[in-house]
DSSP file (Angstrom, degrees, kcal/mol; ACC not computed):
  #  RESIDUE AA STRUCTURE BP1 BP2  ACC     N-H-->O    O-->H-N    N-H-->O    O-->H-N    TCO  KAPPA ALPHA  PHI   PSI    X-CA   Y-CA   Z-CA
    1    1 A M              0   0    0      0, 0.0     2,-0.3     0, 0.0    32,-0.1   0.000 360.0 360.0 360.0 146.5  137.8 -126.8  -86.7
    2    2 A S        -     0   0    0      1,-0.1    29,-0.1    30,-0.1     0, 0.0  -0.763 360.0 -76.1-114.5 163.5  140.7 -126.0  -84.3
    3    3 A D        -     0   0    0     -2,-0.3     2,-0.5     1,-0.1    29,-0.2  -0.211  43.7-142.0 -52.9 144.1  141.5 -122.9  -82.3
    4    4 A R  E     -A   31   0A   0     27,-2.7    27,-2.8    -3,-0.1     2,-0.4  -0.967  13.8-160.9-114.6 127.7  143.0 -120.1  -84.3
    5    5 A F  E     -A   30   0A   0     -2,-0.5    25,-0.2    25,-0.2    23,-0.0  -0.905   8.6-169.1-112.8 133.0  145.7 -118.0  -82.8
    6    6 A F  E     -A   29   0A   0     23,-3.2    23,-2.5    -2,-0.4    -2,-0.0  -0.922  16.3-154.8-120.9 102.1  146.7 -114.5  -84.0
    7    7 A P  E     -A   28   0A   0      0, 0.0   107,-2.9     0, 0.0   108,-0.4  -0.275  22.1-102.2 -73.8 161.8  150.0 -113.3  -82.3
    8    8 A Y  B     -D  113   0B   0     19,-1.1     2,-0.6   105,-0.3   105,-0.3  -0.451  25.0-121.9 -77.3 155.4  150.9 -109.7  -81.9
    9    9 A R        -     0   0    0    103,-2.7     2,-0.4    78,-0.2    74,-0.2  -0.903  35.3-146.1 -94.2 123.0  153.4 -107.9  -84.1
   10   10 A F        -     0   0    0     -2,-0.6     2,-0.8    74,-0.0    74,-0.2  -0.775  18.0-158.2-101.0 132.9  156.2 -106.6  -81.8
   11   11 A D    >   -     0   0    0     72,-2.3     3,-2.1    -2,-0.4    -2,-0.0  -0.930  16.2-155.0-100.0 106.1  158.2 -103.4  -82.1
   12   12 A D  G >  S+     0   0    0     -2,-0.8     3,-1.5     1,-0.3    -1,-0.1   0.554  81.8  82.2 -67.6  -7.4  161.2 -104.4  -80.0
   13   13 A R  G 3  S+     0   0    0      1,-0.3    -1,-0.3     2,-0.1     4,-0.1   0.789  95.3  48.1 -61.9 -24.3  162.0 -100.7  -79.2
   14   14 A W  G X> S+     0   0    0     -3,-2.1     4,-2.0    69,-0.2     3,-0.7   0.149  74.4 119.9-102.5  18.0  159.3 -101.0  -76.5
   15   15 A K  H <> S+     0   0    0     -3,-1.5     4,-2.7     1,-0.2     5,-0.2   0.866  70.9  56.3 -54.1 -42.6  160.6 -104.3  -75.0
   16   16 A P  H 3> S+     0   0    0      0, 0.0     4,-2.0     0, 0.0    -1,-0.2   0.891 108.3  49.0 -58.5 -36.8  161.2 -102.7  -71.6
   17   17 A L  H <> S+     0   0    0     -3,-0.7     4,-2.1     2,-0.2    -2,-0.2   0.921 110.7  49.7 -65.4 -44.1  157.5 -101.7  -71.5
   18   18 A F  H  X>S+     0   0    0     -4,-2.0     5,-2.4     1,-0.2     4,-0.7   0.896 109.9  51.0 -63.5 -40.1  156.4 -105.2  -72.5
   19   19 A V  H ><5S+     0   0    0     -4,-2.7     3,-0.8     1,-0.2    -1,-0.2   0.927 109.9  50.4 -62.0 -44.2  158.6 -106.8  -69.8
   20   20 A T  H 3<5S+     0   0    0     -4,-2.0    -2,-0.2     1,-0.2    -1,-0.2   0.876 114.3  44.1 -61.0 -39.0  157.0 -104.4  -67.2
   21   21 A L  H 3<5S-     0   0    0     -4,-2.1    22,-1.2    -5,-0.1    -1,-0.2   0.499 113.3-117.9 -85.8  -4.5  153.5 -105.3  -68.4
   22   22 A G  T <<5 +     0   0    0     -3,-0.8     2,-0.3    -4,-0.7    20,-0.2   0.662  56.0 161.3  78.1  15.7  154.3 -109.1  -68.5
   23   23 A V      < -     0   0    0     -5,-2.4     2,-0.3    -6,-0.2    -1,-0.2  -0.545  15.0-174.6 -76.5 131.9  153.6 -109.2  -72.3
   24   24 A K    >   -     0   0    0     -2,-0.3     3,-1.9    18,-0.1    18,-0.2  -0.778  41.6-107.2-122.6 165.6  155.1 -112.2  -74.0
   25   25 A R  T 3  S+     0   0    0      1,-0.3   -17,-0.2    -2,-0.3    -2,-0.0   0.706 117.9  64.6 -63.4 -19.5  155.5 -113.5  -77.5
   26   26 A S  T 3  S+     0   0    0    -19,-0.1    -1,-0.3     2,-0.0     2,-0.1   0.505  83.8  99.1 -83.2  -3.8  152.8 -116.1  -76.6
   27   27 A D    <   +     0   0    0     -3,-1.9   -19,-1.1    12,-0.1     2,-0.3  -0.470  46.5  98.2 -79.9 155.9  150.2 -113.4  -76.1
   28   28 A G  E    S-A    7   0A   0     12,-0.3    12,-2.7   -21,-0.2     2,-0.4  -0.983  71.4 -48.6 162.8-155.8  147.7 -112.5  -78.8
   29   29 A V  E     -AB   6  39A   0    -23,-2.5   -23,-3.2    -2,-0.3     2,-0.4  -0.939  43.9-167.0-116.6 132.0  144.1 -113.2  -79.8
   30   30 A T  E     -AB   5  38A   0      8,-3.2     8,-2.7    -2,-0.4     2,-0.6  -0.969  12.3-158.9-121.1 132.4  142.6 -116.7  -80.0
   31   31 A I  E     -AB   4  37A   0    -27,-2.8   -27,-2.7    -2,-0.4     6,-0.2  -0.957  28.0-145.7-103.5 118.4  139.3 -117.7  -81.6
   32   32 A T    >   -     0   0    0      4,-2.2     3,-1.9    -2,-0.6    18,-0.1  -0.395  21.2-109.9 -88.1 162.0  138.3 -121.0  -79.9
   33   33 A D  T 3  S+     0   0    0      1,-0.3    -1,-0.1     2,-0.1   -31,-0.0   0.843 117.7  53.1 -52.4 -38.3  136.5 -124.0  -81.4
   34   34 A D  T 3  S-     0   0    0      1,-0.1    -1,-0.3    15,-0.0    -2,-0.0   0.200 128.1 -92.0 -91.6  17.4  133.4 -123.2  -79.4
   35   35 A G  S <  S+     0   0    0     -3,-1.9    15,-2.9     1,-0.3    16,-0.5   0.657  76.8 145.9  87.0  16.2  133.1 -119.6  -80.5
   36   36 A G  E     - C   0  49A   0     13,-0.3    -4,-2.2    14,-0.1     2,-0.4  -0.514  37.0-151.9 -83.8 155.6  135.1 -117.9  -77.8
   37   37 A L  E     +BC  31  48A   0     11,-2.6    11,-2.2    -6,-0.2     2,-0.4  -0.982  17.8 178.1-128.4 117.1  137.3 -114.9  -78.3
   38   38 A I  E     -BC  30  47A   0     -8,-2.7    -8,-3.2    -2,-0.4     2,-0.5  -0.982   7.8-175.0-124.8 126.8  140.2 -114.5  -75.9
   39   39 A A  E     -BC  29  46A   0      7,-2.3     7,-2.8    -2,-0.4     2,-0.4  -0.988   7.7-168.0-120.5 127.2  142.8 -111.7  -76.0
   40   40 A T  E     + C   0  45A   0    -12,-2.7   -12,-0.3    -2,-0.5     5,-0.2  -0.898  14.6 172.3-115.6 146.1  145.8 -111.8  -73.7
   41   41 A Y  E >   - C   0  44A   0      3,-2.8     3,-1.8    -2,-0.4     2,-0.3  -0.691  65.4 -65.8-151.3  88.6  148.2 -109.0  -73.0
   42   42 A G  T 3  S-     0   0    0      1,-0.3    -1,-0.2   -20,-0.2   -20,-0.2  -0.498 120.4  -8.3  65.0-125.6  150.6 -109.9  -70.2
   43   43 A W  T 3  S+     0   0    0    -22,-1.2     2,-0.4    -2,-0.3    -1,-0.3   0.446 121.8  89.2 -83.2   0.1  148.6 -110.2  -67.0
   44   44 A V  E <   -C   41   0A   0     -3,-1.8    -3,-2.8   -23,-0.2     2,-0.4  -0.792  53.5-178.6-104.9 141.6  145.4 -108.9  -68.6
   45   45 A R  E     -C   40   0A   0     -2,-0.4     2,-0.4    -5,-0.2    -5,-0.2  -1.000  13.8-159.9-141.4 139.1  142.9 -111.0  -70.4
   46   46 A V  E     -C   39   0A   0     -7,-2.8    -7,-2.3    -2,-0.4     2,-0.4  -0.982  11.7-173.5-118.3 130.5  139.6 -110.4  -72.2
   47   47 A D  E     +C   38   0A   0     -2,-0.4     2,-0.3    -9,-0.2    -9,-0.2  -0.990  24.3 123.8-124.2 129.3  137.1 -113.1  -72.7
   48   48 A T  E     -C   37   0A   0    -11,-2.2   -11,-2.6    -2,-0.4     2,-0.3  -0.820  53.6 -89.0-154.8-162.4  133.9 -112.8  -74.8
   49   49 A T  E >   -C   36   0A   0    -13,-0.3     3,-1.3    -2,-0.3   -13,-0.3  -0.867  23.4-122.5-119.3 156.5  132.3 -114.7  -77.7
   50   50 A V  G >  S+     0   0    0    -15,-2.9     3,-1.9    -2,-0.3   -14,-0.1   0.847 113.7  64.7 -62.2 -32.9  132.7 -114.2  -81.4
   51   51 A D  G 3  S+     0   0    0    -16,-0.5    -1,-0.3     1,-0.3   -15,-0.1   0.725  93.8  61.6 -62.0 -20.8  128.9 -113.7  -81.5
   52   52 A N  G <  S+     0   0    0     -3,-1.3    42,-3.1    42,-0.1     2,-0.5   0.508  79.2 105.6 -83.4  -4.7  129.5 -110.5  -79.4
   53   53 A V  E <   +E   93   0C   0     -3,-1.9    40,-0.3    40,-0.2     3,-0.1  -0.668  42.1 176.3 -80.3 122.0  131.5 -109.0  -82.2
   54   54 A D  E     -     0   0C   0     38,-2.9     2,-0.3    -2,-0.5    39,-0.2   0.865  62.3 -20.2 -89.8 -45.1  129.6 -106.2  -83.9
   55   55 A H  E     -E   92   0C   0     37,-1.2    37,-3.0     2,-0.0    -1,-0.4  -0.977  52.9-144.1-159.0 163.8  132.2 -104.9  -86.3
   56   56 A V  E     -E   91   0C   0     -2,-0.3     2,-0.3    35,-0.2    35,-0.2  -0.964  10.1-169.8-133.4 152.9  135.9 -104.8  -87.0
   57   57 A E  E     -E   90   0C   0     33,-2.0    33,-2.9    -2,-0.3     2,-0.4  -0.936  16.0-142.5-147.5 122.0  138.0 -102.1  -88.5
   58   58 A I  E     +E   89   0C   0     -2,-0.3     2,-0.3    31,-0.2    31,-0.2  -0.666  34.5 170.3 -79.3 134.3  141.7 -102.3  -89.6
   59   59 A S  E     +E   88   0C   0     29,-2.3    29,-2.4    -2,-0.4     3,-0.1  -0.961   5.5 136.1-145.0 161.7  143.5  -99.1  -88.8
   60   60 A G        +     0   0    0      1,-0.4    27,-0.2    -2,-0.3     2,-0.1  -0.540  36.9  85.9 130.9 166.1  147.0  -97.6  -88.8
   61   61 A P        +     0   0    0      0, 0.0    -1,-0.4     0, 0.0     2,-0.3   0.534  61.8 174.6 -74.0 157.9  149.5  -96.4  -88.8
   62   62 A H        -     0   0    0     23,-2.7     2,-0.2    -3,-0.1     5,-0.1  -0.781  41.9 -84.0-121.9 166.5  149.0  -94.5  -85.5
   63   63 A R    >>  -     0   0    0     -2,-0.3     3,-2.0     1,-0.1     4,-0.8  -0.545  42.0-124.2 -67.6 139.8  151.3  -92.4  -83.3
   64   64 A W  H >> S+     0   0    0      1,-0.3     4,-2.1    -2,-0.2     3,-0.9   0.864 108.5  59.1 -57.2 -37.0  153.3  -94.7  -81.1
   65   65 A Y  H 34 S+     0   0    0      1,-0.3    -1,-0.3     2,-0.2    -2,-0.0   0.546 109.5  43.4 -75.8  -4.9  152.1  -93.0  -77.9
   66   66 A T  H <4 S+     0   0    0     -3,-2.0    -1,-0.3     5,-0.0    -2,-0.2   0.488 123.0  35.1-107.4  -7.4  148.4  -93.8  -78.8
   67   67 A A  H << S+     0   0    0     -3,-0.9     2,-0.5    -4,-0.8    17,-0.4   0.576  96.3  80.0-124.3 -13.2  148.9  -97.4  -79.9
   68   68 A V  S  < S+     0   0    0     -4,-2.1    15,-0.2    -5,-0.2     2,-0.2  -0.867  84.9  12.7-106.8 129.9  151.7  -99.0  -77.8
   69   69 A G  E    S-F   82   0C   0     13,-2.6    13,-2.4    -2,-0.5     2,-0.7  -0.557 101.4 -48.4 111.1-175.1  150.9 -100.4  -74.3
   70   70 A L  E    S+F   81   0C   0     11,-0.2     2,-0.3    -2,-0.2    11,-0.2  -0.902  78.4 152.4 -97.6 113.8  147.9 -101.1  -72.3
   71   71 A R  E     -F   80   0C   0      9,-1.5     9,-2.9    -2,-0.7     2,-0.3  -0.973  44.6-123.2-149.1 156.1  145.7  -98.0  -72.6
   72   72 A L  E     -F   79   0C   0     -2,-0.3     2,-0.2     7,-0.2     7,-0.2  -0.728  38.0-110.1 -93.4 148.4  142.3  -96.5  -72.6
   73   73 A S        -     0   0    0      5,-2.4    -1,-0.0    -2,-0.3    -7,-0.0  -0.569  14.0-150.2 -73.4 140.8  141.0  -94.5  -75.5
   74   74 A L  S    S+     0   0    0     -2,-0.2    -1,-0.1     1,-0.1     3,-0.1   0.634  96.4  53.0 -82.6 -15.0  140.6  -90.8  -74.8
   75   75 A A  S    S-     0   0    0      3,-0.0     2,-0.2     1,-0.0    -1,-0.1   0.774 124.6 -15.1 -91.3 -29.5  137.7  -90.7  -77.3
   76   76 A D  S    S-     0   0    0      2,-0.1    -3,-0.1    32,-0.0    30,-0.0  -0.682  86.0 -71.5-151.5-157.4  135.5  -93.5  -75.9
   77   77 A D  S    S+     0   0    0     -2,-0.2    31,-0.3    -5,-0.1    -3,-0.1   0.154  81.8 127.5 -99.7  19.8  135.6  -96.5  -73.6
   78   78 A G        -     0   0    0     28,-0.2    -5,-2.4    29,-0.2     2,-0.3  -0.245  47.0-143.3 -72.6 163.5  137.7  -98.6  -75.8
   79   79 A I  E     -Fg  72 109C   0     29,-1.8    31,-2.6    -7,-0.2     2,-0.4  -0.945   5.3-142.4-129.1 150.1  140.9 -100.4  -74.7
   80   80 A T  E     -Fg  71 110C   0     -9,-2.9    -9,-1.5    -2,-0.3     2,-0.5  -0.946  14.2-172.4-117.9 132.9  144.2 -101.0  -76.5
   81   81 A F  E     +Fg  70 111C   0     29,-3.1    31,-1.5    -2,-0.4     2,-0.4  -0.848  34.6 176.0-112.8  87.3  146.5 -104.0  -76.3
   82   82 A G  E     +F   69   0C   0    -13,-2.4   -13,-2.6    -2,-0.5     3,-0.1  -0.832  33.5 153.8-111.7 131.9  149.3 -102.5  -78.4
   83   83 A T  S    S+     0   0    0     -2,-0.4   -72,-2.3     1,-0.4     2,-0.3   0.352  79.3  22.6-123.4  -3.3  152.7 -103.9  -79.3
   84   84 A D        -     0   0    0    -17,-0.4    -1,-0.4   -74,-0.2   -75,-0.1  -0.966  58.9-147.6-162.4 147.5  153.2 -102.0  -82.5
   85   85 A H  S    S+     0   0    0     -2,-0.3   -23,-2.7     1,-0.1     3,-0.1   0.512  79.4  83.5-100.2  -5.4  151.8  -98.7  -83.9
   86   86 A R  S    S-     0   0    0    -25,-0.2     2,-0.3     1,-0.2    -1,-0.1   0.906 102.9 -15.6 -69.9 -42.7  151.9  -99.6  -87.7
   87   87 A R        +     0   0    0    -27,-0.2     2,-0.3   -26,-0.1   -27,-0.2  -0.984  65.1 150.5-163.2 146.2  148.6 -101.5  -88.0
   88   88 A G  E     -E   59   0C   0    -29,-2.4   -29,-2.3    -2,-0.3     2,-0.4  -0.933  36.9 -98.2-163.5-173.5  146.0 -103.2  -86.0
   89   89 A L  E     -EH  58 111C   0     22,-2.8    22,-2.5    -2,-0.3     2,-0.6  -0.981  17.7-151.0-127.1 128.1  142.4 -104.3  -85.7
   90   90 A C  E     -EH  57 110C   0    -33,-2.9   -33,-2.0    -2,-0.4     2,-0.6  -0.871  14.0-160.1 -94.7 126.1  139.6 -102.6  -83.7
   91   91 A I  E     -EH  56 109C   0     18,-3.1    18,-2.0    -2,-0.6     2,-0.3  -0.938   4.7-158.6-110.1 114.1  137.0 -105.0  -82.6
   92   92 A G  E     -EH  55 108C   0    -37,-3.0   -38,-2.9    -2,-0.6   -37,-1.2  -0.744  10.8-143.6 -94.2 141.8  133.7 -103.5  -81.7
   93   93 A F  E     -E   53   0C   0     14,-2.7   -40,-0.2    -2,-0.3     3,-0.1  -0.770  17.6-146.9-110.1 149.3  131.3 -105.3  -79.4
   94   94 A V  E    S+     0   0C   0    -42,-3.1     2,-0.5    -2,-0.3    -1,-0.1   0.962  99.6  28.2 -69.2 -56.7  127.5 -105.7  -79.2
   95   95 A E  E    S-     0   0C   0    -43,-0.3    -1,-0.3     1,-0.0    11,-0.1  -0.909 102.7-106.3-105.5 132.8  127.5 -105.9  -75.4
   96   96 A K  E     -     0   0C   0     -2,-0.5    11,-0.2    -3,-0.1     3,-0.1  -0.220  31.6-123.9 -57.8 145.9  130.4 -104.2  -73.7
   97   97 A I  E     - H   0 106C   0      9,-2.7     9,-2.4     1,-0.1     3,-0.1  -0.619  40.2 -84.6 -87.5 152.2  133.1 -106.4  -72.2
   98   98 A P        -     0   0    0      0, 0.0    -1,-0.1     0, 0.0   -51,-0.1  -0.243  59.4 -90.0 -58.0 144.1  133.9 -106.2  -68.5
   99   99 A R        -     0   0    0      1,-0.1     6,-0.2     4,-0.1     3,-0.1  -0.211  34.6-174.6 -60.4 141.0  136.4 -103.4  -67.7
  100  100 A V  S    S-     0   0    0      1,-0.5     2,-0.3     4,-0.3    -1,-0.1   0.708  76.4  -7.9 -99.5 -36.4  140.0 -104.2  -67.7
  101  101 A M  S    S+     0   0    0      3,-0.3    -1,-0.5   -30,-0.1     3,-0.3  -0.957 109.6  35.7-154.0 166.0  141.1 -100.8  -66.5
  102  102 A G  S    S-     0   0    0     -2,-0.3   -25,-0.0     1,-0.2     3,-0.0  -0.464  96.5 -68.8  82.1-159.0  139.4  -97.5  -65.8
  103  103 A F  S    S+     0   0    0     -2,-0.1     2,-0.3     2,-0.1    -1,-0.2   0.473 104.4  60.4-115.0  -6.2  135.8  -97.1  -64.5
  104  104 A R  S    S-     0   0    0     -3,-0.3    -3,-0.3    -6,-0.1    -4,-0.3  -0.874  81.9-104.3-125.9 156.2  133.7  -98.3  -67.4
  105  105 A D        -     0   0    0     -2,-0.3     2,-0.4    -6,-0.2    -2,-0.1  -0.286  46.6-107.7 -67.0 164.9  133.2 -101.5  -69.3
  106  106 A H  E     - H   0  97C   0     -9,-2.4    -9,-2.7     1,-0.1   -28,-0.2  -0.842  24.9-171.8-110.0 131.9  134.7 -101.5  -72.9
  107  107 A S  E    S+     0   0C   0     -2,-0.4   -14,-2.7   -11,-0.2     2,-0.3   0.528  77.3  25.3 -92.4  -8.5  132.8 -101.3  -76.2
  108  108 A A  E     - H   0  92C   0    -31,-0.3   -29,-1.8   -16,-0.2     2,-0.4  -0.993  58.0-155.7-154.4 155.9  135.9 -101.9  -78.3
  109  109 A L  E     -gH  79  91C   0    -18,-2.0   -18,-3.1    -2,-0.3     2,-0.5  -0.993   9.5-157.7-135.1 125.5  139.3 -103.5  -78.2
  110  110 A W  E     -gH  80  90C   0    -31,-2.6   -29,-3.1    -2,-0.4     2,-0.4  -0.916  15.8-177.2-104.6 128.1  142.2 -102.5  -80.5
  111  111 A V  E     -gH  81  89C   0    -22,-2.5   -22,-2.8    -2,-0.5     2,-0.9  -0.972  27.2-143.2-127.7 139.3  144.9 -105.2  -80.9
  112  112 A S        +     0   0    0    -31,-1.5  -103,-2.7    -2,-0.4   -24,-0.1  -0.435  38.1 168.7 -98.2  59.4  148.1 -104.9  -82.9
  113  113 A V  B     -D    8   0B   0     -2,-0.9  -105,-0.3  -105,-0.3   -26,-0.1  -0.324  45.2-120.6 -69.3 155.2  148.1 -108.5  -84.2
  114  114 A A  S    S+     0   0    0   -107,-2.9     3,-0.1     1,-0.3  -106,-0.1   0.778 109.1  37.4 -67.3 -27.0  150.6 -109.5  -87.0
  115  115 A D     >  +     0   0    0   -108,-0.4     4,-2.2     1,-0.1    -1,-0.3  -0.651  63.1 161.5-126.8  74.7  147.7 -110.4  -89.3
  116  116 A P  H  > S+     0   0    0      0, 0.0     4,-2.5     0, 0.0     5,-0.2   0.850  78.9  55.1 -64.6 -31.9  144.8 -108.0  -88.8
  117  117 A D  H  > S+     0   0    0      2,-0.2     4,-2.4     1,-0.2     5,-0.2   0.931 109.5  46.7 -64.6 -44.1  143.3 -108.9  -92.2
  118  118 A G  H  > S+     0   0    0      2,-0.2     4,-2.4     1,-0.2    -1,-0.2   0.901 113.6  47.5 -64.3 -42.8  143.2 -112.6  -91.2
  119  119 A L  H  X S+     0   0    0     -4,-2.2     4,-2.5     2,-0.2     5,-0.2   0.918 111.6  51.1 -65.7 -42.6  141.7 -111.9  -87.7
  120  120 A A  H  X S+     0   0    0     -4,-2.5     4,-2.3     1,-0.2    -2,-0.2   0.932 112.1  46.6 -59.1 -46.6  139.1 -109.6  -89.3
  121  121 A A  H  X S+     0   0    0     -4,-2.4     4,-1.3     1,-0.2    -1,-0.2   0.908 112.3  50.2 -62.7 -42.6  138.1 -112.3  -91.8
  122  122 A A  H  < S+     0   0    0     -4,-2.4     4,-0.4     1,-0.2    -1,-0.2   0.886 113.2  46.0 -65.6 -38.6  138.0 -115.0  -89.1
  123  123 A L  H >< S+     0   0    0     -4,-2.5     3,-0.5     1,-0.2    -1,-0.2   0.885 116.2  43.6 -71.3 -38.3  135.8 -112.9  -86.8
  124  124 A M  H 3< S+     0   0    0     -4,-2.3    -1,-0.2    -5,-0.2    -2,-0.2   0.605 105.1  63.1 -86.4 -10.8  133.4 -111.8  -89.5
  125  125 A S  T 3<        0   0    0     -4,-1.3    -1,-0.2     1,-0.2    -2,-0.2   0.586 360.0 360.0 -88.3  -9.6  133.0 -115.2  -91.2
  126  126 A R    <         0   0    0     -3,-0.5    -1,-0.2    -4,-0.4    -2,-0.1   0.456 360.0 360.0 -87.5 360.0  131.5 -116.9  -88.1
């Protein structure tokens, strides 16, 4: 098996924001051969294992101001790597991942990948 890469779906209206955050078309979510889960978003990176994934949930559309950018959830300790507000995947973790921003570790990561169904299937099939 080889690494599987799931790129983000970009809404180019927010390109200035992505440039500021260092987000590139090469960013996205990778499931590695050895069971790793890596999500990159500009200068920010999350590393864990697929075994640490508890559940996934496809969601959207969302309001742009809650889904685009690097942001903390106001409802919990989740984090968003958002490039589009139409649709994405929330990945819930068994063990929280180390904090990317804010003061607490994160129990979930929402990503606006172009193929949330494919990423969900790949995460839950392992």
